[in-house]
DSSP file (Angstrom, degrees, kcal/mol; ACC not computed):
  #  RESIDUE AA STRUCTURE BP1 BP2  ACC     N-H-->O    O-->H-N    N-H-->O    O-->H-N    TCO  KAPPA ALPHA  PHI   PSI    X-CA   Y-CA   Z-CA
    1    1 A M     >        0   0    0      0, 0.0     4,-2.4     0, 0.0     5,-0.2   0.000 360.0 360.0 360.0 -34.1  -10.0  -11.5    6.9
    2    2 A A  H  >  +     0   0    0      2,-0.2     4,-2.5     1,-0.2     5,-0.2   0.931 360.0  48.2 -64.7 -43.9   -6.8  -10.1    5.3
    3    3 A Y  H  > S+     0   0    0      1,-0.2     4,-3.1     2,-0.2     5,-0.3   0.925 110.2  52.9 -60.7 -43.3   -7.0   -6.9    7.3
    4    4 A N  H  > S+     0   0    0      1,-0.2     4,-2.6     2,-0.2     5,-0.2   0.931 110.9  46.3 -58.2 -47.2   -7.5   -9.0   10.4
    5    5 A G  H  X S+     0   0    0     -4,-2.4     4,-2.1     2,-0.2    -1,-0.2   0.922 115.4  45.1 -62.7 -45.3   -4.4  -11.1    9.8
    6    6 A V  H  X S+     0   0    0     -4,-2.5     4,-2.5     2,-0.2    -2,-0.2   0.928 115.3  47.4 -65.0 -44.6   -2.2   -8.2    8.9
    7    7 A L  H  X S+     0   0    0     -4,-3.1     4,-2.5    -5,-0.2    -2,-0.2   0.886 112.0  48.9 -68.5 -38.0   -3.4   -6.1   11.9
    8    8 A E  H  X S+     0   0    0     -4,-2.6     4,-2.3    -5,-0.3    -1,-0.2   0.895 112.4  49.1 -66.9 -37.9   -3.0   -9.0   14.4
    9    9 A A  H  X S+     0   0    0     -4,-2.1     4,-1.8    -5,-0.2    -2,-0.2   0.908 111.3  50.0 -65.6 -41.0    0.5   -9.6   13.0
   10   10 A F  H  X S+     0   0    0     -4,-2.5     4,-2.3     2,-0.2     5,-0.2   0.932 110.3  50.0 -60.9 -46.6    1.3   -5.9   13.4
   11   11 A L  H  X S+     0   0    0     -4,-2.5     4,-1.7     1,-0.2    -2,-0.2   0.928 111.0  48.9 -58.0 -46.9    0.0   -5.9   17.0
   12   12 A A  H  < S+     0   0    0     -4,-2.3    -1,-0.2     1,-0.2    -2,-0.2   0.831 113.0  49.1 -63.4 -31.7    2.1   -8.9   17.8
   13   13 A Y  H  < S+     0   0    0     -4,-1.8    -2,-0.2     1,-0.2    -1,-0.2   0.887 122.6  27.0 -76.9 -39.8    5.2   -7.3   16.3
   14   14 A V  H  < S+     0   0    0     -4,-2.3    -2,-0.2    -5,-0.1    -1,-0.2   0.492  90.4 119.0-105.2  -3.9    5.0   -3.9   17.9
   15   15 A C     <  -     0   0    0     -4,-1.7    -4,-0.0    -5,-0.2    -3,-0.0  -0.267  53.5-137.6 -71.0 150.3    3.2   -4.5   21.2
   16   16 A T     >  -     0   0    0      1,-0.1     4,-2.6     0, 0.0     5,-0.2  -0.457  37.1 -96.3 -88.9 169.9    4.7   -3.9   24.6
   17   17 A P  H  > S+     0   0    0      0, 0.0     4,-2.2     0, 0.0     5,-0.1   0.882 128.8  52.0 -56.4 -37.0    4.2   -6.3   27.5
   18   18 A A  H  > S+     0   0    0      2,-0.2     4,-2.3     1,-0.2     5,-0.2   0.908 109.6  48.8 -65.9 -41.0    1.3   -4.2   28.7
   19   19 A D  H  > S+     0   0    0      1,-0.2     4,-2.6     2,-0.2    -1,-0.2   0.910 110.9  50.8 -62.9 -41.6   -0.3   -4.3   25.2
   20   20 A L  H  X S+     0   0    0     -4,-2.6     4,-2.4     2,-0.2    -2,-0.2   0.884 109.1  50.7 -64.7 -39.0    0.2   -8.0   25.1
   21   21 A R  H  X S+     0   0    0     -4,-2.2     4,-2.2     2,-0.2    -1,-0.2   0.929 110.9  48.8 -62.9 -44.7   -1.5   -8.4   28.5
   22   22 A A  H  X S+     0   0    0     -4,-2.3     4,-2.2     1,-0.2    -2,-0.2   0.912 112.1  48.6 -62.4 -42.1   -4.4   -6.3   27.4
   23   23 A Q  H  X S+     0   0    0     -4,-2.6     4,-2.8     1,-0.2    -1,-0.2   0.899 108.9  53.7 -65.0 -39.4   -4.8   -8.4   24.2
   24   24 A S  H  X S+     0   0    0     -4,-2.4     4,-2.3     2,-0.2    -2,-0.2   0.900 108.7  49.1 -62.0 -40.6   -4.6  -11.6   26.2
   25   25 A H  H  X S+     0   0    0     -4,-2.2     4,-2.3     2,-0.2    -1,-0.2   0.918 112.0  48.5 -63.8 -42.8   -7.4  -10.4   28.4
   26   26 A M  H  X S+     0   0    0     -4,-2.2     4,-2.7     1,-0.2    -2,-0.2   0.915 111.5  50.0 -63.0 -42.4   -9.5   -9.5   25.4
   27   27 A M  H  X S+     0   0    0     -4,-2.8     4,-2.4     2,-0.2    -1,-0.2   0.884 109.9  50.5 -65.4 -38.1   -8.8  -12.9   23.8
   28   28 A A  H  X S+     0   0    0     -4,-2.3     4,-2.2     2,-0.2    -1,-0.2   0.924 113.1  45.7 -65.0 -43.6   -9.8  -14.8   27.0
   29   29 A A  H  X S+     0   0    0     -4,-2.3     4,-2.5     1,-0.2    -2,-0.2   0.904 112.9  50.4 -65.3 -40.7  -13.1  -12.8   27.1
   30   30 A A  H  X S+     0   0    0     -4,-2.7     4,-2.1     2,-0.2    -2,-0.2   0.877 110.0  50.7 -65.5 -37.1  -13.7  -13.4   23.4
   31   31 A S  H  X S+     0   0    0     -4,-2.4     4,-2.1     2,-0.2    -2,-0.2   0.907 110.8  48.2 -66.6 -41.5  -13.0  -17.2   23.8
   32   32 A A  H  X S+     0   0    0     -4,-2.2     4,-2.3     1,-0.2    -2,-0.2   0.919 112.4  48.9 -63.8 -42.7  -15.5  -17.3   26.7
   33   33 A A  H  X S+     0   0    0     -4,-2.5     4,-2.7     1,-0.2    -2,-0.2   0.869 108.1  55.6 -64.4 -35.6  -18.1  -15.4   24.7
   34   34 A L  H  X S+     0   0    0     -4,-2.1     4,-2.6     2,-0.2    -2,-0.2   0.934 108.9  46.3 -61.4 -46.8  -17.4  -17.8   21.7
   35   35 A I  H  X S+     0   0    0     -4,-2.1     4,-2.5     2,-0.2     5,-0.2   0.930 114.4  47.0 -63.2 -45.6  -18.2  -20.9   23.9
   36   36 A V  H  X S+     0   0    0     -4,-2.3     4,-2.8     1,-0.2     5,-0.2   0.911 113.0  49.9 -62.5 -41.9  -21.3  -19.3   25.3
   37   37 A T  H  X S+     0   0    0     -4,-2.7     4,-2.9     2,-0.2     5,-0.2   0.906 111.1  48.5 -64.8 -42.1  -22.5  -18.2   21.9
   38   38 A V  H  X S+     0   0    0     -4,-2.6     4,-2.7     2,-0.2     5,-0.3   0.948 114.7  44.9 -62.9 -48.1  -22.0  -21.6   20.4
   39   39 A L  H  X>S+     0   0    0     -4,-2.5     4,-2.8     2,-0.2     5,-0.6   0.927 116.7  44.9 -63.2 -45.0  -23.9  -23.3   23.2
   40   40 A A  I  X>S+     0   0    0     -4,-2.8     5,-1.9    -5,-0.2     4,-1.4   0.923 115.5  47.9 -65.3 -43.2  -26.7  -20.8   23.2
   41   41 A G  I  <5S+     0   0    0     -4,-2.9     6,-3.2    -5,-0.2     7,-0.3   0.901 118.5  39.7 -64.2 -40.7  -27.0  -20.9   19.4
   42   42 A A  I  <5S+     0   0    0     -4,-2.7     6,-0.4     5,-0.2    -2,-0.2   0.919 129.4  26.0 -76.4 -44.2  -26.9  -24.6   19.2
   43   43 A R  I  <5S+     0   0    0     -4,-2.8    -3,-0.2    -5,-0.3    -2,-0.2   0.909 129.2  34.2 -90.3 -45.0  -29.1  -25.5   22.2
   44   44 A V  I  <<S+     0   0    0     -4,-1.4    -3,-0.2    -5,-0.6    -4,-0.1   0.930 131.6  27.9 -79.3 -45.9  -31.4  -22.5   22.7
   45   45 A F  S   <S-     0   0    0     -5,-1.9    -3,-0.2     3,-0.1    -1,-0.2   0.505  97.9-128.4 -97.4  -4.4  -31.9  -21.3   19.1
   46   46 A G        +     0   0    0     -6,-0.3    -4,-0.2    -4,-0.1    -3,-0.1   0.795  60.2 141.3  66.3  29.0  -31.5  -24.7   17.5
   47   47 A A    >   -     0   0    0     -6,-3.2     3,-1.4     1,-0.2    -5,-0.2   0.645  34.1-172.7 -79.8 -14.0  -28.9  -23.4   15.0
   48   48 A G  T >>  -     0   0    0     -6,-0.4     3,-1.2    -7,-0.3     4,-0.6  -0.310  66.0  -5.3  61.7-135.6  -26.8  -26.5   15.2
   49   49 A D  H >> S+     0   0    0      1,-0.3     4,-1.4     2,-0.2     3,-0.7   0.777 127.5  69.4 -64.4 -27.5  -23.5  -26.3   13.3
   50   50 A A  H <> S+     0   0    0     -3,-1.4     4,-2.7     1,-0.2    -1,-0.3   0.817  89.1  64.8 -61.8 -28.9  -24.3  -22.9   12.0
   51   51 A A  H <> S+     0   0    0     -3,-1.2     4,-2.5     1,-0.2    -1,-0.2   0.890 100.4  50.7 -60.6 -38.8  -24.0  -21.6   15.5
   52   52 A L  H <X S+     0   0    0     -3,-0.7     4,-2.3    -4,-0.6    -1,-0.2   0.905 110.5  48.7 -65.2 -41.6  -20.3  -22.5   15.5
   53   53 A V  H  X S+     0   0    0     -4,-1.4     4,-2.2     2,-0.2    -2,-0.2   0.942 114.6  44.4 -63.6 -47.5  -19.8  -20.6   12.1
   54   54 A W  H  X S+     0   0    0     -4,-2.7     4,-2.5     1,-0.2    -2,-0.2   0.886 112.8  51.5 -66.7 -38.2  -21.6  -17.5   13.3
   55   55 A A  H  X S+     0   0    0     -4,-2.5     4,-2.5    -5,-0.2    -1,-0.2   0.906 110.8  48.3 -65.3 -41.0  -19.8  -17.5   16.7
   56   56 A N  H  X S+     0   0    0     -4,-2.3     4,-2.6     2,-0.2    -2,-0.2   0.893 110.6  52.0 -64.4 -39.2  -16.4  -17.8   14.9
   57   57 A T  H  X S+     0   0    0     -4,-2.2     4,-2.1     2,-0.2    -2,-0.2   0.933 111.7  45.8 -61.5 -46.0  -17.4  -15.0   12.6
   58   58 A A  H  X S+     0   0    0     -4,-2.5     4,-2.3     2,-0.2    -2,-0.2   0.900 112.0  52.0 -64.3 -40.8  -18.3  -12.8   15.6
   59   59 A S  H  X S+     0   0    0     -4,-2.5     4,-2.3     1,-0.2    -2,-0.2   0.913 110.1  48.3 -62.6 -43.1  -15.1  -13.7   17.4
   60   60 A M  H  X S+     0   0    0     -4,-2.6     4,-2.7     1,-0.2    -1,-0.2   0.891 109.7  53.2 -64.4 -38.4  -13.0  -12.8   14.4
   61   61 A A  H  X S+     0   0    0     -4,-2.1     4,-2.6     2,-0.2    -2,-0.2   0.908 108.8  49.3 -62.9 -41.8  -14.8   -9.5   14.1
   62   62 A V  H  X S+     0   0    0     -4,-2.3     4,-2.4     2,-0.2    -2,-0.2   0.930 113.0  46.8 -63.1 -45.0  -14.1   -8.7   17.8
   63   63 A R  H  X S+     0   0    0     -4,-2.3     4,-2.6     1,-0.2    -2,-0.2   0.894 112.2  50.9 -63.6 -39.5  -10.4   -9.5   17.3
   64   64 A A  H  X S+     0   0    0     -4,-2.7     4,-2.7     2,-0.2    -2,-0.2   0.923 110.9  47.4 -64.9 -44.1  -10.3   -7.5   14.1
   65   65 A V  H  X S+     0   0    0     -4,-2.6     4,-2.7     2,-0.2     5,-0.2   0.918 112.9  49.6 -63.6 -42.9  -11.9   -4.4   15.7
   66   66 A Y  H  X S+     0   0    0     -4,-2.4     4,-2.2    -5,-0.2    -2,-0.2   0.946 114.4  43.9 -60.6 -48.6   -9.5   -4.7   18.7
   67   67 A S  H  X S+     0   0    0     -4,-2.6     4,-2.7     1,-0.2    -2,-0.2   0.880 113.1  52.1 -65.4 -38.3   -6.4   -5.0   16.4
   68   68 A W  H  X S+     0   0    0     -4,-2.7     4,-2.8    -5,-0.2    -1,-0.2   0.929 110.1  48.1 -63.6 -45.3   -7.7   -2.2   14.2
   69   69 A R  H  X S+     0   0    0     -4,-2.7     4,-2.5     2,-0.2     5,-0.2   0.901 112.4  49.8 -62.8 -40.4   -8.2    0.1   17.2
   70   70 A F  H  X S+     0   0    0     -4,-2.2     4,-2.9    -5,-0.2    -2,-0.2   0.957 113.5  44.8 -61.6 -50.3   -4.7   -0.7   18.4
   71   71 A A  H  X S+     0   0    0     -4,-2.7     4,-2.8     2,-0.2     5,-0.3   0.897 113.1  51.5 -61.8 -41.2   -3.1   -0.1   15.0
   72   72 A H  H  X S+     0   0    0     -4,-2.8     4,-2.1     2,-0.2    -1,-0.2   0.941 114.4  42.2 -62.3 -48.1   -5.0    3.2   14.6
   73   73 A R  H  X S+     0   0    0     -4,-2.5     4,-2.1     2,-0.2     5,-0.2   0.912 114.9  51.5 -64.3 -42.5   -4.0    4.5   18.0
   74   74 A F  H  X S+     0   0    0     -4,-2.9     4,-2.8    -5,-0.2     5,-0.3   0.937 113.1  43.6 -61.0 -48.0   -0.4    3.3   17.5
   75   75 A C  H  X S+     0   0    0     -4,-2.8     4,-2.5     1,-0.2    -1,-0.2   0.865 112.0  53.6 -68.1 -35.5   -0.1    5.0   14.1
   76   76 A K  H  < S+     0   0    0     -4,-2.1    -1,-0.2    -5,-0.3    -2,-0.2   0.887 116.8  37.6 -66.3 -38.6   -1.7    8.2   15.4
   77   77 A V  H  < S+     0   0    0     -4,-2.1    -2,-0.2    -5,-0.2    -1,-0.2   0.892 128.3  32.3 -78.9 -41.7    0.7    8.5   18.3
   78   78 A R  H  < S+     0   0    0     -4,-2.8    -3,-0.2    -5,-0.2    -2,-0.2   0.731  96.0  93.9 -93.5 -23.8    3.8    7.3   16.5
   79   79 A A  S  < S-     0   0    0     -4,-2.5     5,-0.1    -5,-0.3    77,-0.1  -0.380  83.4-105.0 -71.8 149.0    3.3    8.5   12.9
   80   80 A M    >   -     0   0    0      1,-0.1     3,-2.3    -2,-0.1     4,-0.3  -0.379  32.0-110.0 -69.4 151.9    4.8   11.8   12.0
   81   81 A P  G >  S+     0   0    0      0, 0.0     3,-1.4     0, 0.0     4,-0.4   0.840 117.3  57.8 -54.4 -36.9    2.3   14.7   11.6
   82   82 A H  G 3  S+     0   0    0      1,-0.3     4,-0.2     2,-0.1     3,-0.1   0.602 105.8  52.1 -71.8  -8.0    2.7   14.8    7.8
   83   83 A R  G <> S+     0   0    0     -3,-2.3     4,-2.6     1,-0.1    -1,-0.3   0.357  78.7  96.5-105.7   4.4    1.7   11.2    7.6
   84   84 A Q  H <> S+     0   0    0     -3,-1.4     4,-2.6    -4,-0.3     5,-0.2   0.897  84.8  49.8 -61.3 -40.5   -1.5   11.5    9.6
   85   85 A R  H  > S+     0   0    0     -4,-0.4     4,-2.2     2,-0.2    -1,-0.2   0.911 111.9  47.9 -65.0 -42.2   -3.6   11.8    6.5
   86   86 A E  H  > S+     0   0    0     -4,-0.2     4,-2.1     2,-0.2    -2,-0.2   0.896 111.9  50.5 -64.6 -40.7   -2.0    8.7    4.9
   87   87 A T  H  X S+     0   0    0     -4,-2.6     4,-2.7     1,-0.2     5,-0.2   0.929 111.0  48.3 -62.8 -45.6   -2.6    6.8    8.2
   88   88 A E  H  X S+     0   0    0     -4,-2.6     4,-2.0     1,-0.2     7,-0.3   0.887 111.1  50.9 -63.8 -38.7   -6.2    7.8    8.3
   89   89 A R  H  < S+     0   0    0     -4,-2.2    -1,-0.2     1,-0.2    -2,-0.2   0.896 117.0  39.6 -65.9 -39.0   -6.8    6.8    4.7
   90   90 A A  H  < S+     0   0    0     -4,-2.1    -2,-0.2    -5,-0.2    -1,-0.2   0.826 131.5  24.9 -80.4 -31.7   -5.2    3.4    5.2
   91   91 A L  H  < S+     0   0    0     -4,-2.7    -2,-0.2    -5,-0.2    -3,-0.2   0.389  94.0 113.2-116.7   2.3   -6.7    2.7    8.6
   92   92 A G  S >< S-     0   0    0     -4,-2.0     3,-1.1    -5,-0.2     4,-0.4  -0.199  82.1-102.4 -71.1 167.7   -9.8    4.8    8.7
   93   93 A L  G >> S+     0   0    0      1,-0.3     3,-1.4     2,-0.2     4,-0.6   0.838 120.5  61.6 -60.6 -33.6  -13.3    3.3    8.7
   94   94 A A  G >4 S+     0   0    0      1,-0.3     3,-0.7     2,-0.2    -1,-0.3   0.807  95.9  61.6 -63.8 -27.5  -13.8    4.1    5.0
   95   95 A A  G <4 S+     0   0    0     -3,-1.1    -1,-0.3    -7,-0.3    -2,-0.2   0.665  93.4  65.2 -72.6 -14.9  -10.8    1.8    4.2
   96   96 A L  G <4 S+     0   0    0     -3,-1.4    -1,-0.2    -4,-0.4    -2,-0.2   0.761  83.1  85.4 -79.6 -23.9  -12.7   -1.2    5.7
   97   97 A R  S << S-     0   0    0     -3,-0.7     3,-0.1    -4,-0.6     0, 0.0  -0.641  81.7-127.3 -80.6 128.0  -15.4   -1.2    3.1
   98   98 A P        -     0   0    0      0, 0.0    -2,-0.1     0, 0.0    -1,-0.1  -0.322  35.9 -88.6 -67.7 157.4  -14.5   -3.1    0.0
   99   99 A P    >>  -     0   0    0      0, 0.0     4,-1.9     0, 0.0     3,-0.7  -0.226  39.9-106.5 -61.1 157.8  -14.8   -1.4   -3.4
  100  100 A L  H 3> S+     0   0    0      1,-0.2     4,-2.7     2,-0.2     5,-0.2   0.862 119.0  58.8 -55.8 -39.6  -18.2   -1.6   -5.2
  101  101 A G  H 3> S+     0   0    0      1,-0.2     4,-2.3     2,-0.2    -1,-0.2   0.867 105.3  49.0 -61.0 -36.8  -16.8   -4.1   -7.7
  102  102 A V  H <> S+     0   0    0     -3,-0.7     4,-2.5     2,-0.2    -1,-0.2   0.917 111.6  48.9 -68.2 -43.2  -15.8   -6.5   -4.9
  103  103 A L  H  X S+     0   0    0     -4,-1.9     4,-2.5     2,-0.2    -2,-0.2   0.903 112.0  48.9 -62.9 -40.7  -19.3   -6.3   -3.4
  104  104 A V  H  X S+     0   0    0     -4,-2.7     4,-2.7     2,-0.2    -2,-0.2   0.918 111.4  49.4 -64.8 -43.7  -20.9   -6.9   -6.8
  105  105 A A  H  X S+     0   0    0     -4,-2.3     4,-2.4     2,-0.2    -2,-0.2   0.902 111.9  49.2 -62.4 -40.3  -18.7   -9.9   -7.4
  106  106 A F  H  X S+     0   0    0     -4,-2.5     4,-2.3     2,-0.2    -2,-0.2   0.929 112.3  47.2 -64.6 -45.2  -19.6  -11.3   -4.0
  107  107 A A  H  X S+     0   0    0     -4,-2.5     4,-2.5     2,-0.2    -2,-0.2   0.908 112.3  50.0 -63.1 -42.3  -23.3  -10.8   -4.6
  108  108 A A  H  X S+     0   0    0     -4,-2.7     4,-2.6     1,-0.2     5,-0.2   0.910 110.8  49.3 -63.6 -41.9  -23.1  -12.4   -8.0
  109  109 A A  H  X S+     0   0    0     -4,-2.4     4,-2.5    -5,-0.2    -1,-0.2   0.901 110.9  50.6 -63.7 -39.7  -21.3  -15.4   -6.6
  110  110 A A  H  X S+     0   0    0     -4,-2.3     4,-2.5     2,-0.2    -2,-0.2   0.924 111.8  46.9 -63.9 -44.3  -23.8  -15.7   -3.9
  111  111 A V  H  X S+     0   0    0     -4,-2.5     4,-2.5     2,-0.2    -2,-0.2   0.934 114.0  47.3 -63.8 -46.4  -26.7  -15.6   -6.3
  112  112 A C  H  X S+     0   0    0     -4,-2.6     4,-2.5     1,-0.2    -2,-0.2   0.912 113.4  48.1 -61.6 -43.0  -25.1  -18.1   -8.7
  113  113 A T  H  X S+     0   0    0     -4,-2.5     4,-2.0    -5,-0.2    -1,-0.2   0.909 112.3  48.4 -66.9 -41.6  -24.3  -20.5   -5.9
  114  114 A R  H  X S+     0   0    0     -4,-2.5     4,-2.1    -5,-0.2    -2,-0.2   0.916 112.3  50.0 -62.7 -42.4  -27.8  -20.3   -4.4
  115  115 A W  H  X S+     0   0    0     -4,-2.5     4,-2.2     1,-0.2    -2,-0.2   0.930 111.3  47.5 -62.4 -45.1  -29.3  -20.9   -7.8
  116  116 A S  H  X>S+     0   0    0     -4,-2.5     4,-1.3     1,-0.2     5,-1.0   0.835 109.8  53.6 -69.1 -30.5  -27.1  -23.9   -8.5
  117  117 A A  H  <5S+     0   0    0     -4,-2.0    -1,-0.2     2,-0.2    -2,-0.2   0.901 111.2  46.1 -67.6 -39.5  -27.9  -25.4   -5.0
  118  118 A A  H  <5S+     0   0    0     -4,-2.1    -2,-0.2     1,-0.2    -1,-0.2   0.873 117.5  42.9 -68.8 -37.0  -31.6  -25.1   -5.8
  119  119 A A  H  <5S-     0   0    0     -4,-2.2    -1,-0.2    -5,-0.2    -2,-0.2   0.636  96.9-142.5 -84.1 -14.6  -31.1  -26.6   -9.2
  120  120 A H  T  <5 +     0   0    0     -4,-1.3     2,-0.5     1,-0.2    -3,-0.2   0.788  58.3 127.2  56.9  29.9  -28.7  -29.3   -7.9
  121  121 A R  S   <S-     0   0    0     -5,-1.0    -1,-0.2     1,-0.1    -2,-0.1  -0.970  82.1 -23.9-122.2 124.8  -26.7  -29.0  -11.1
  122  122 A W  S  > S+     0   0    0     -2,-0.5     4,-2.9     1,-0.1     5,-0.3   0.783  82.3 154.3  53.6  31.3  -23.0  -28.4  -11.1
  123  123 A H  H  >  +     0   0    0     -7,-0.3     4,-2.4     1,-0.2     5,-0.2   0.924  69.2  41.0 -59.7 -49.9  -23.2  -26.8   -7.7
  124  124 A I  H  > S+     0   0    0      2,-0.2     4,-2.4     1,-0.2    -1,-0.2   0.910 116.8  49.1 -68.4 -41.4  -19.6  -27.5   -6.6
  125  125 A A  H  > S+     0   0    0      2,-0.2     4,-2.4     1,-0.2    -2,-0.2   0.922 113.5  46.3 -63.9 -43.7  -18.1  -26.6   -9.9
  126  126 A L  H  X S+     0   0    0     -4,-2.9     4,-2.8     2,-0.2     5,-0.2   0.908 111.6  51.8 -66.1 -40.9  -20.1  -23.4  -10.1
  127  127 A G  H  X S+     0   0    0     -4,-2.4     4,-2.2    -5,-0.3    -2,-0.2   0.916 111.4  47.6 -60.5 -42.7  -19.2  -22.5   -6.5
  128  128 A G  H  X S+     0   0    0     -4,-2.4     4,-2.3     2,-0.2    -2,-0.2   0.898 112.0  49.2 -64.4 -41.5  -15.5  -23.1   -7.3
  129  129 A A  H  X S+     0   0    0     -4,-2.4     4,-2.5     2,-0.2    -2,-0.2   0.916 111.0  50.1 -64.3 -42.6  -15.7  -21.0  -10.5
  130  130 A C  H  X S+     0   0    0     -4,-2.8     4,-2.8     1,-0.2    -2,-0.2   0.905 109.7  51.4 -62.0 -41.1  -17.4  -18.2   -8.5
  131  131 A L  H  X S+     0   0    0     -4,-2.2     4,-2.7    -5,-0.2    -1,-0.2   0.928 109.8  49.9 -61.0 -44.8  -14.7  -18.4   -5.9
  132  132 A G  H  X S+     0   0    0     -4,-2.3     4,-2.0     2,-0.2    -2,-0.2   0.929 113.1  45.2 -59.8 -46.6  -12.0  -18.1   -8.6
  133  133 A V  H  X S+     0   0    0     -4,-2.5     4,-2.5     1,-0.2    -2,-0.2   0.922 113.3  51.0 -62.9 -43.9  -13.7  -15.1  -10.2
  134  134 A Y  H  X S+     0   0    0     -4,-2.8     4,-2.7     1,-0.2    -2,-0.2   0.907 109.3  49.9 -61.5 -43.2  -14.2  -13.4   -6.8
  135  135 A L  H  X S+     0   0    0     -4,-2.7     4,-2.5     2,-0.2    -1,-0.2   0.887 111.0  49.6 -64.7 -38.4  -10.5  -13.9   -5.8
  136  136 A V  H  X S+     0   0    0     -4,-2.0     4,-2.6    -5,-0.2    -2,-0.2   0.934 111.7  48.4 -64.4 -45.4   -9.4  -12.4   -9.1
  137  137 A V  H  X S+     0   0    0     -4,-2.5     4,-2.9     1,-0.2     5,-0.3   0.930 112.8  48.4 -60.9 -45.5  -11.7   -9.4   -8.6
  138  138 A C  H  X S+     0   0    0     -4,-2.7     4,-2.7     1,-0.2     5,-0.4   0.915 111.8  49.6 -60.9 -43.3  -10.5   -8.9   -5.1
  139  139 A Y  H  X S+     0   0    0     -4,-2.5     4,-1.3     1,-0.2    -2,-0.2   0.934 115.2  43.2 -61.7 -46.3   -6.8   -9.2   -6.2
  140  140 A V  H  < S+     0   0    0     -4,-2.6     4,-0.3     1,-0.2    -2,-0.2   0.923 124.3  33.8 -66.6 -44.9   -7.3   -6.6   -8.9
  141  141 A L  H  < S+     0   0    0     -4,-2.9     4,-0.3    -5,-0.2    -2,-0.2   0.728 126.3  36.3 -87.6 -22.5   -9.4   -4.2   -6.9
  142  142 A E  H  X S+     0   0    0     -4,-2.7     4,-2.6    -5,-0.3     5,-0.2   0.554  88.2  91.1-108.1 -10.0   -7.9   -4.6   -3.4
  143  143 A R  H  X S+     0   0    0     -4,-1.3     4,-2.6    -5,-0.4     5,-0.2   0.911  89.7  46.0 -57.8 -47.9   -4.2   -5.1   -4.1
  144  144 A R  H  > S+     0   0    0     -4,-0.3     4,-2.5     1,-0.2    -1,-0.2   0.914 113.8  48.8 -62.2 -43.3   -3.2   -1.4   -3.9
  145  145 A R  H  > S+     0   0    0     -4,-0.3     4,-2.2     2,-0.2    -1,-0.2   0.915 112.4  48.4 -64.2 -42.3   -5.2   -0.8   -0.7
  146  146 A F  H  X S+     0   0    0     -4,-2.6     4,-2.1     2,-0.2    -2,-0.2   0.930 113.8  45.9 -63.4 -46.4   -3.7   -3.9    1.0
  147  147 A L  H  X S+     0   0    0     -4,-2.6     4,-2.4    -5,-0.2    -1,-0.2   0.870 111.2  53.5 -65.6 -36.4   -0.1   -2.9    0.0
  148  148 A R  H  X S+     0   0    0     -4,-2.5     4,-2.4    -5,-0.2    -1,-0.2   0.902 107.9  50.5 -64.2 -41.3   -0.8    0.7    1.1
  149  149 A T  H  X S+     0   0    0     -4,-2.2     4,-2.3     2,-0.2    -2,-0.2   0.926 110.9  48.4 -63.1 -44.4   -2.0   -0.5    4.5
  150  150 A I  H  X S+     0   0    0     -4,-2.1     4,-2.4     1,-0.2    -2,-0.2   0.915 110.8  51.6 -61.8 -42.4    1.1   -2.7    5.0
  151  151 A A  H  X S+     0   0    0     -4,-2.4     4,-2.5     2,-0.2    -2,-0.2   0.905 109.8  48.9 -62.5 -41.8    3.4    0.3    3.9
  152  152 A V  H  X S+     0   0    0     -4,-2.4     4,-2.0     1,-0.2    -1,-0.2   0.923 112.1  48.9 -63.8 -43.2    1.7    2.6    6.5
  153  153 A L  H  X S+     0   0    0     -4,-2.3     4,-0.5     1,-0.2    -2,-0.2   0.896 112.2  48.3 -64.5 -39.3    2.1    0.0    9.2
  154  154 A R  H >X S+     0   0    0     -4,-2.4     3,-1.0     1,-0.2     4,-0.5   0.916 111.3  49.8 -67.5 -42.3    5.8   -0.6    8.4
  155  155 A R  H >< S+     0   0    0     -4,-2.5     3,-1.1     1,-0.2    -1,-0.2   0.855 104.6  58.4 -65.3 -34.0    6.6    3.2    8.3
  156  156 A S  H 3< S+     0   0    0     -4,-2.0    -1,-0.2     1,-0.3    -2,-0.2   0.637  95.4  64.9 -75.2  -9.9    4.9    3.8   11.6
  157  157 A Q  H <<        0   0    0     -3,-1.0    -1,-0.3    -4,-0.5    -2,-0.2   0.753 360.0 360.0 -76.6 -24.1    7.3    1.3   13.3
  158  158 A K    <<        0   0    0     -3,-1.1    -1,-0.2    -4,-0.5    -2,-0.2   0.466 360.0 360.0 -76.4 360.0   10.3    3.5   12.5
């Protein structure tokens, strides 16, 4: 979600009117798909409220991919040749995967939360504690990568 926010903000900052038109068309199509997905998920598949959550997740993923592709193309065209490697490292597909420690923390939090829901004991407190631990792990392991991505995006504007 952090990448999505940064990349959408970057797109909004550097886009031309033509880029903005293209993004508006994509957003309109994504919104229409969101509505269809929610209705189909809720009515056809009986997913209820979960359909809204999954449809929003898919919509955010579409927006993130669109913004990532825009930033990648923008940096590739505008970045100086000696910065191509840095751009690829910050915006390449490998940069999208969280470090192993973040994935392990997420899995551990999921297991603990599921266990506490089944046991009905301290469920909310344990979920909150897991969230706190997970956010600390993400901050420690992802901070450099996040700052590096912002730095690459800022340099490519010049």
